[in-house]
DSSP file (Angstrom, degrees, kcal/mol; ACC not computed):
  #  RESIDUE AA STRUCTURE BP1 BP2  ACC     N-H-->O    O-->H-N    N-H-->O    O-->H-N    TCO  KAPPA ALPHA  PHI   PSI    X-CA   Y-CA   Z-CA
    1    1 A X              0   0    0      0, 0.0     2,-0.2     0, 0.0     0, 0.0   0.000 360.0 360.0 360.0 141.1    0.0    0.0    0.0
    2    2 A X        -     0   0    0     31,-0.1     2,-0.4    65,-0.0    30,-0.1  -0.576 360.0-130.1-106.1 170.2    1.3    3.5   -0.8
    3    3 A X        -     0   0    0     28,-0.4     2,-0.2    -2,-0.2    31,-0.1  -0.949  21.3-132.1-121.3 140.9    0.9    6.8    0.9
    4    4 A X     >  -     0   0    0     -2,-0.4     4,-2.0     1,-0.1     5,-0.1  -0.474  21.2-115.2 -91.8 162.2   -0.1   10.0   -0.9
    5    5 A X  H  > S+     0   0    0      1,-0.2     4,-2.5     2,-0.2     5,-0.2   0.867 118.0  56.0 -60.0 -36.9    1.4   13.4   -0.7
    6    6 A X  H  > S+     0   0    0      1,-0.2     4,-2.1     2,-0.2    -1,-0.2   0.894 106.2  49.5 -64.6 -39.9   -1.8   14.7    0.9
    7    7 A X  H  > S+     0   0    0      2,-0.2     4,-2.0     1,-0.2    -1,-0.2   0.887 110.9  50.7 -65.5 -38.6   -1.6   12.1    3.6
    8    8 A X  H  X S+     0   0    0     -4,-2.0     4,-1.3     2,-0.2    -2,-0.2   0.947 111.4  46.5 -63.5 -48.8    2.1   13.1    4.3
    9    9 A X  H  < S+     0   0    0     -4,-2.5    -1,-0.2     1,-0.2    -2,-0.2   0.855 111.5  52.5 -64.0 -34.5    1.2   16.7    4.5
   10   10 A X  H >< S+     0   0    0     -4,-2.1     3,-1.4     1,-0.2    -1,-0.2   0.877 105.6  55.4 -66.8 -37.3   -1.7   16.0    6.8
   11   11 A X  H 3< S+     0   0    0     -4,-2.0     3,-0.3     1,-0.3    -1,-0.2   0.804 104.8  51.7 -67.9 -29.8    0.5   14.0    9.1
   12   12 A X  T >X S+     0   0    0     -4,-1.3     4,-2.4     1,-0.2     3,-0.7   0.174  75.0 128.9 -92.3  19.8    2.9   16.9    9.6
   13   13 A X  H <>  +     0   0    0     -3,-1.4     4,-1.7     1,-0.2    -1,-0.2   0.833  67.1  49.2 -43.1 -54.3    0.0   19.2   10.5
   14   14 A X  H 3> S+     0   0    0     -3,-0.3     4,-0.9     1,-0.2    -1,-0.2   0.884 115.0  45.9 -60.1 -37.0    1.4   20.6   13.8
   15   15 A X  H <> S+     0   0    0     -3,-0.7     4,-2.4     1,-0.2     3,-0.3   0.867 106.6  59.9 -70.3 -36.0    4.8   21.4   12.1
   16   16 A X  H  X S+     0   0    0     -4,-2.4     4,-2.7     1,-0.2    -2,-0.2   0.858  97.5  59.6 -62.3 -35.0    3.0   22.9    9.2
   17   17 A X  H  X S+     0   0    0     -4,-1.7     4,-1.2     1,-0.2    -1,-0.2   0.911 109.3  43.1 -58.8 -42.6    1.3   25.5   11.4
   18   18 A X  H  X S+     0   0    0     -4,-0.9     4,-0.9    -3,-0.3    -2,-0.2   0.904 112.2  53.2 -69.9 -42.0    4.7   26.7   12.5
   19   19 A X  H ><>S+     0   0    0     -4,-2.4     5,-3.1     1,-0.2     3,-0.9   0.896 104.6  56.3 -59.7 -40.0    6.0   26.6    8.9
   20   20 A X  H ><5S+     0   0    0     -4,-2.7     3,-0.9     1,-0.3    -1,-0.2   0.873 103.6  53.9 -59.9 -37.8    3.1   28.7    7.8
   21   21 A X  H 3<5S+     0   0    0     -4,-1.2    -1,-0.3     1,-0.2    -2,-0.2   0.738 116.9  37.6 -68.1 -21.9    4.0   31.4   10.3
   22   22 A X  T <<5S-     0   0    0     -4,-0.9    -1,-0.2    -3,-0.9    -2,-0.2   0.142 114.4-108.6-117.7  17.9    7.5   31.6    8.8
   23   23 A X  T < 5 +     0   0    0     -3,-0.9    20,-3.3    -4,-0.2    21,-0.3   0.773  64.8 157.3  59.3  28.7    6.7   31.1    5.1
   24   24 A X  E   < -A   42   0A   0     -5,-3.1     2,-0.4    18,-0.3    18,-0.2  -0.581  24.7-159.0 -82.8 148.5    8.2   27.6    5.2
   25   25 A X  E     -A   41   0A   0     16,-2.1    16,-3.1    -2,-0.2     2,-0.6  -0.994  11.2-154.0-133.2 132.0    7.1   25.1    2.6
   26   26 A X  E     -A   40   0A   0     -2,-0.4     2,-0.6    14,-0.2    14,-0.2  -0.928  15.2-164.3-102.0 121.2    7.3   21.2    2.6
   27   27 A X  E     -A   39   0A   0     12,-2.9    12,-1.8    -2,-0.6     2,-0.7  -0.930  10.7-147.7-107.3 123.4    7.4   19.8   -0.9
   28   28 A X  E     +A   38   0A   0     -2,-0.6    10,-0.2    10,-0.2     3,-0.1  -0.814  21.9 173.6 -88.5 115.9    6.7   16.2   -1.4
   29   29 A X  E     -     0   0A   0      8,-3.0     2,-0.3    -2,-0.7    -1,-0.2   0.852  60.6  -5.3 -92.6 -41.1    8.8   15.0   -4.3
   30   30 A X  E     -A   37   0A   0      7,-1.3     7,-2.7     1,-0.1    -1,-0.3  -0.994  38.6-177.7-156.0 150.6    8.2   11.3   -4.3
   31   31 A X    >   +     0   0    0     -2,-0.3     3,-1.6     5,-0.2   -28,-0.4   0.150  33.6 152.3-132.8  16.6    6.5    8.6   -2.3
   32   32 A X  G >  S-     0   0    0      1,-0.3     3,-2.3     3,-0.2    -2,-0.0  -0.248  75.1  -8.4 -58.7 131.6    7.5    5.5   -4.2
   33   33 A X  G 3  S-     0   0    0      1,-0.3    -1,-0.3    35,-0.0     3,-0.1   0.748 126.5 -61.9  55.2  29.8    7.6    2.3   -2.2
   34   34 A X  G <  S+     0   0    0     -3,-1.6    34,-2.5     1,-0.2    35,-1.5   0.566 103.9 129.4  76.2   6.6    7.2    4.1    1.1
   35   35 A X  E <   - b   0  69A   0     -3,-2.3     2,-0.5    33,-0.2    -1,-0.2  -0.853  47.7-154.9 -96.6 106.3   10.4    6.1    0.6
   36   36 A X  E     - b   0  70A   0     33,-3.0    35,-3.6    -2,-0.9     2,-0.6  -0.708   8.0-164.5 -90.8 121.8    9.3    9.7    1.1
   37   37 A X  E     +Ab  30  71A   0     -7,-2.7    -8,-3.0    -2,-0.5    -7,-1.3  -0.930  18.4 169.6-107.9 124.1   11.4   12.4   -0.5
   38   38 A X  E     -Ab  28  72A   0     33,-3.0    35,-2.6    -2,-0.6    36,-0.4  -0.877  21.9-159.7-128.5 157.8   10.9   15.9    0.8
   39   39 A X  E     -A   27   0A   0    -12,-1.8   -12,-2.9    -2,-0.3     2,-0.6  -0.994  14.6-142.0-134.0 145.5   12.4   19.3    0.5
   40   40 A X  E     +A   26   0A   0     -2,-0.4   -14,-0.2   -14,-0.2     2,-0.2  -0.928  37.8 160.2-105.0 118.5   12.0   22.2    2.9
   41   41 A X  E >   +A   25   0A   0    -16,-3.1   -16,-2.1    -2,-0.6     3,-1.7  -0.483  32.9  39.7-126.7-168.5   11.8   25.4    0.9
   42   42 A X  E >  S+A   24   0A   0      1,-0.3     3,-1.6   -18,-0.2   -18,-0.3  -0.446 127.2   4.4  64.9-128.5   10.6   29.0    1.3
   43   43 A X  T 3  S+     0   0    0    -20,-3.3    -1,-0.3     1,-0.3   -19,-0.3   0.634 125.2  69.8 -63.7 -14.6   11.4   30.4    4.7
   44   44 A X  T X  S+     0   0    0     -3,-1.7     3,-1.8   -21,-0.3     2,-0.4   0.767  72.3 103.5 -73.4 -25.6   13.2   27.1    5.6
   45   45 A X  T <  S-     0   0    0     -3,-1.6     3,-0.1     1,-0.3    -4,-0.1  -0.430 102.3  -4.8 -63.9 115.8   16.0   27.9    3.2
   46   46 A X  T 3  S+     0   0    0     -2,-0.4    -1,-0.3     1,-0.3     2,-0.3   0.416  96.8 141.2  82.0  -1.5   18.9   29.1    5.3
   47   47 A X    X   -     0   0    0     -3,-1.8     3,-1.2     1,-0.1    -1,-0.3  -0.551  52.1-141.3 -76.5 135.8   16.9   29.0    8.6
   48   48 A X  T 3  S+     0   0    0     -2,-0.3     3,-0.3     1,-0.2     4,-0.2   0.678 100.4  58.1 -70.7 -16.3   18.9   27.7   11.6
   49   49 A X  T 3> S+     0   0    0      1,-0.2     4,-2.2     2,-0.1     3,-0.5   0.487  75.9  98.1 -89.9  -3.5   15.8   25.8   12.8
   50   50 A X  H <> S+     0   0    0     -3,-1.2     4,-2.8     1,-0.2     5,-0.2   0.874  78.8  54.0 -56.6 -42.1   15.5   23.8    9.6
   51   51 A X  H  > S+     0   0    0     -3,-0.3     4,-2.0    -4,-0.3    -1,-0.2   0.893 110.2  47.7 -60.8 -36.5   17.2   20.7   11.1
   52   52 A X  H  > S+     0   0    0     -3,-0.5     4,-2.1    -4,-0.2    -1,-0.2   0.885 111.5  50.5 -70.0 -37.1   14.9   20.7   14.1
   53   53 A X  H  X S+     0   0    0     -4,-2.2     4,-2.3     2,-0.2    -2,-0.2   0.936 111.3  48.3 -62.3 -46.1   11.9   21.0   11.7
   54   54 A X  H  X S+     0   0    0     -4,-2.8     4,-2.9    22,-0.2    -2,-0.2   0.876 108.6  55.1 -61.5 -37.8   13.2   18.1    9.6
   55   55 A X  H  X S+     0   0    0     -4,-2.0     4,-2.4    -5,-0.2    -1,-0.2   0.920 108.7  46.8 -62.8 -44.9   13.7   16.1   12.8
   56   56 A X  H  X S+     0   0    0     -4,-2.1     4,-2.3     2,-0.2    -2,-0.2   0.908 114.1  47.8 -63.4 -42.4   10.0   16.6   13.8
   57   57 A X  H  X S+     0   0    0     -4,-2.3     4,-2.7     2,-0.2     5,-0.3   0.934 111.6  50.0 -64.7 -46.2    8.8   15.7   10.3
   58   58 A X  H  X S+     0   0    0     -4,-2.9     4,-2.6     1,-0.2    -2,-0.2   0.929 111.9  48.5 -57.0 -47.8   11.0   12.6   10.2
   59   59 A X  H  X S+     0   0    0     -4,-2.4     4,-0.7     1,-0.2    -1,-0.2   0.916 113.1  47.0 -61.2 -45.3    9.7   11.4   13.6
   60   60 A X  H >< S+     0   0    0     -4,-2.3     3,-0.5    43,-0.2     4,-0.2   0.922 116.5  42.9 -63.4 -44.8    6.1   12.0   12.7
   61   61 A X  H >< S+     0   0    0     -4,-2.7     3,-1.7     1,-0.2    -2,-0.2   0.853 105.3  61.1 -74.5 -34.8    6.3   10.2    9.3
   62   62 A X  H 3< S+     0   0    0     -4,-2.6    -1,-0.2     1,-0.3    -2,-0.2   0.706  95.5  64.9 -66.5 -17.3    8.4    7.3   10.5
   63   63 A X  T << S+     0   0    0     -4,-0.7    -1,-0.3    -3,-0.5     2,-0.2   0.651  82.2  98.3 -76.7 -14.9    5.6    6.3   12.8
   64   64 A X  S X  S-     0   0    0     -3,-1.7     3,-1.4    -4,-0.2    -3,-0.0  -0.526  77.1-132.2 -78.1 140.9    3.3    5.6    9.9
   65   65 A X  T 3  S+     0   0    0      1,-0.3    -1,-0.1    -2,-0.2    -4,-0.0   0.839 102.7  48.5 -59.8 -37.2    3.0    2.0    8.8
   66   66 A X  T 3  S+     0   0    0    -64,-0.1     2,-0.6     2,-0.0    -1,-0.3   0.270  89.3  96.6 -94.4  12.4    3.6    2.6    5.1
   67   67 A X    <   +     0   0    0     -3,-1.4   -32,-0.2    -6,-0.2   -33,-0.1  -0.907  38.5 171.0-107.0 119.9    6.7    4.7    5.4
   68   68 A X        -     0   0    0    -34,-2.5     2,-0.3    -2,-0.6   -33,-0.2   0.855  69.1  -6.9 -88.5 -43.2   10.0    3.0    5.0
   69   69 A X  E     -b   35   0A   0    -35,-1.5   -33,-3.0     2,-0.0     2,-0.5  -0.987  53.5-142.2-153.2 156.1   12.3    6.0    5.0
   70   70 A X  E     -b   36   0A   0     -2,-0.3     2,-0.5   -35,-0.2   -33,-0.2  -0.989  21.6-171.0-125.2 120.5   12.2    9.8    4.9
   71   71 A X  E     -b   37   0A   0    -35,-3.6   -33,-3.0    -2,-0.5     2,-0.7  -0.952  14.3-154.1-118.6 125.3   14.8   11.5    2.8
   72   72 A X  E >   -b   38   0A   0     -2,-0.5     3,-2.0   -35,-0.2     5,-0.2  -0.882   9.0-156.6 -97.9 111.8   15.3   15.3    2.8
   73   73 A X  T 3  S+     0   0    0    -35,-2.6   -34,-0.2    -2,-0.7    -1,-0.1   0.706  90.3  53.0 -67.3 -20.6   16.8   16.0   -0.6
   74   74 A X  T 3  S-     0   0    0    -36,-0.4    -1,-0.3    -3,-0.1   -35,-0.1   0.323 116.3-110.7 -96.0   8.4   18.5   19.3    0.5
   75   75 A X    <   +     0   0    0     -3,-2.0    -2,-0.1     1,-0.1   -36,-0.1   0.795  65.7 149.6  73.2  29.1   20.2   17.5    3.4
   76   76 A X        +     0   0    0      1,-0.2     2,-0.7   -26,-0.1   -22,-0.2   0.693  58.2  63.2 -70.6 -18.0   18.1   19.2    6.1
   77   77 A X  S    S-     0   0    0     -5,-0.2    -1,-0.2   -23,-0.1    -5,-0.1  -0.880  80.8-143.7-113.1 103.3   18.3   16.3    8.5
   78   78 A X    >>  -     0   0    0     -2,-0.7     4,-1.8     1,-0.1     3,-0.7  -0.254  23.2-114.8 -61.6 152.2   21.9   15.5    9.7
   79   79 A X  H 3> S+     0   0    0      1,-0.3     4,-2.6     2,-0.2     5,-0.2   0.845 113.7  58.0 -58.9 -38.2   22.8   11.8   10.2
   80   80 A X  H 3> S+     0   0    0      1,-0.2     4,-2.0     2,-0.2    -1,-0.3   0.855 107.0  48.7 -64.9 -32.2   23.2   12.2   14.0
   81   81 A X  H <> S+     0   0    0     -3,-0.7     4,-2.3     2,-0.2    -1,-0.2   0.897 110.3  51.0 -71.5 -40.2   19.7   13.5   14.3
   82   82 A X  H  X S+     0   0    0     -4,-1.8     4,-2.6     1,-0.2    -2,-0.2   0.921 111.0  48.9 -60.1 -44.6   18.3   10.6   12.2
   83   83 A X  H  X S+     0   0    0     -4,-2.6     4,-2.4     1,-0.2     5,-0.2   0.909 109.2  52.8 -62.5 -43.8   20.2    8.2   14.4
   84   84 A X  H  X S+     0   0    0     -4,-2.0     4,-2.3     1,-0.2    -1,-0.2   0.925 112.0  44.8 -57.8 -46.7   18.9    9.8   17.6
   85   85 A X  H  X S+     0   0    0     -4,-2.3     4,-2.8     2,-0.2     5,-0.2   0.920 111.6  52.1 -67.0 -43.5   15.3    9.5   16.4
   86   86 A X  H  X S+     0   0    0     -4,-2.6     4,-1.9     1,-0.2    -1,-0.2   0.904 111.5  47.4 -59.5 -41.3   15.7    5.9   15.2
   87   87 A X  H  X S+     0   0    0     -4,-2.4     4,-2.1     2,-0.2    -1,-0.2   0.904 111.5  50.7 -66.8 -41.1   17.1    4.9   18.6
   88   88 A X  H  X S+     0   0    0     -4,-2.3     4,-2.3     1,-0.2    -2,-0.2   0.916 110.7  48.9 -61.1 -43.8   14.2    6.7   20.4
   89   89 A X  H  X S+     0   0    0     -4,-2.8     4,-2.2     1,-0.2    -1,-0.2   0.857 108.6  53.3 -67.8 -34.5   11.7    4.9   18.2
   90   90 A X  H  X S+     0   0    0     -4,-1.9     4,-1.8    -5,-0.2    -1,-0.2   0.904 110.1  47.8 -65.3 -40.9   13.3    1.6   18.9
   91   91 A X  H  X S+     0   0    0     -4,-2.1     4,-2.0     2,-0.2    -2,-0.2   0.899 110.9  51.5 -65.7 -40.5   13.1    2.2   22.7
   92   92 A X  H  X>S+     0   0    0     -4,-2.3     5,-3.2     1,-0.2     4,-0.7   0.898 108.7  51.2 -62.5 -40.0    9.5    3.2   22.3
   93   93 A X  H  <5S+     0   0    0     -4,-2.2     3,-0.5     1,-0.2    -1,-0.2   0.881 110.5  49.1 -65.2 -37.9    8.7    0.0   20.4
   94   94 A X  H  <5S+     0   0    0     -4,-1.8    -1,-0.2     1,-0.2    -2,-0.2   0.857 113.0  46.3 -68.9 -35.5   10.4   -2.0   23.2
   95   95 A X  H  <5S-     0   0    0     -4,-2.0    -1,-0.2     2,-0.1    -2,-0.2   0.487 119.1-108.0 -88.5  -1.7    8.4   -0.3   25.9
   96   96 A X  T  <5S-     0   0    0     -4,-0.7     2,-0.3    -3,-0.5    -3,-0.2   0.703  76.2 -37.2  86.6  20.0    5.1   -0.6   24.1
   97   97 A X  S   <S-     0   0    0     -5,-3.2     2,-0.3    -6,-0.2    -2,-0.1  -0.802  70.5 -86.9 129.1-169.9    4.7    3.1   23.1
   98   98 A X        -     0   0    0     -2,-0.3     4,-0.0     2,-0.2    -6,-0.0  -0.914  11.9-134.7-138.2 166.0    5.4    6.5   24.6
   99   99 A X  S    S+     0   0    0     -2,-0.3     2,-0.2     2,-0.1     3,-0.1   0.305  72.0 108.2-102.0   6.9    3.7    9.0   26.8
  100  100 A X  S    S-     0   0    0      1,-0.1    -2,-0.2     4,-0.1     3,-0.1  -0.510  81.8 -94.0 -84.3 153.0    4.6   12.0   24.6
  101  101 A X    >   -     0   0    0     -2,-0.2     3,-1.8     1,-0.1    -1,-0.1  -0.336  59.9 -82.2 -58.8 147.5    2.0   13.8   22.5
  102  102 A X  T 3  S+     0   0    0      1,-0.3    -1,-0.1    -3,-0.1     3,-0.1  -0.234 113.5  12.2 -55.0 134.5    1.9   12.5   18.9
  103  103 A X  T 3  S+     0   0    0      1,-0.2     2,-0.4   -44,-0.1    -1,-0.3   0.505  99.4 117.9  81.2   4.5    4.5   13.9   16.6
  104  104 A X    <   -     0   0    0     -3,-1.8     2,-0.6   -45,-0.1    -1,-0.2  -0.880  53.2-147.3-111.6 139.4    6.6   15.5   19.4
  105  105 A X              0   0    0     -2,-0.4   -49,-0.1     1,-0.1   -20,-0.0  -0.891 360.0 360.0-100.9 123.9   10.2   14.6   20.3
  106  106 A X              0   0    0     -2,-0.6    -1,-0.1    -6,-0.0    -2,-0.0   0.322 360.0 360.0-127.9 360.0   11.0   15.0   24.0
């Protein structure tokens, strides 16, 4: 089963509210085989908060069943942040979930 660009954009809803305030734009480039390719454009270009925005988006999307990977084509998500989130999600899976609000990294 595949996931649509509309479903992806709906899933990042809380982040989108912040992006809207700062003229940030999430462009869904591809969703083939559950590998989501995104770019953060507009106000995100050159913004020092872009890696944190990418981190929130990655975390939200990786929780979806039909998402295998999330790739930011402009390199907005450094590898160490990706590793941190993957480790957090593995711990959450072992403990049976988390107590954090959906889509938030704490």
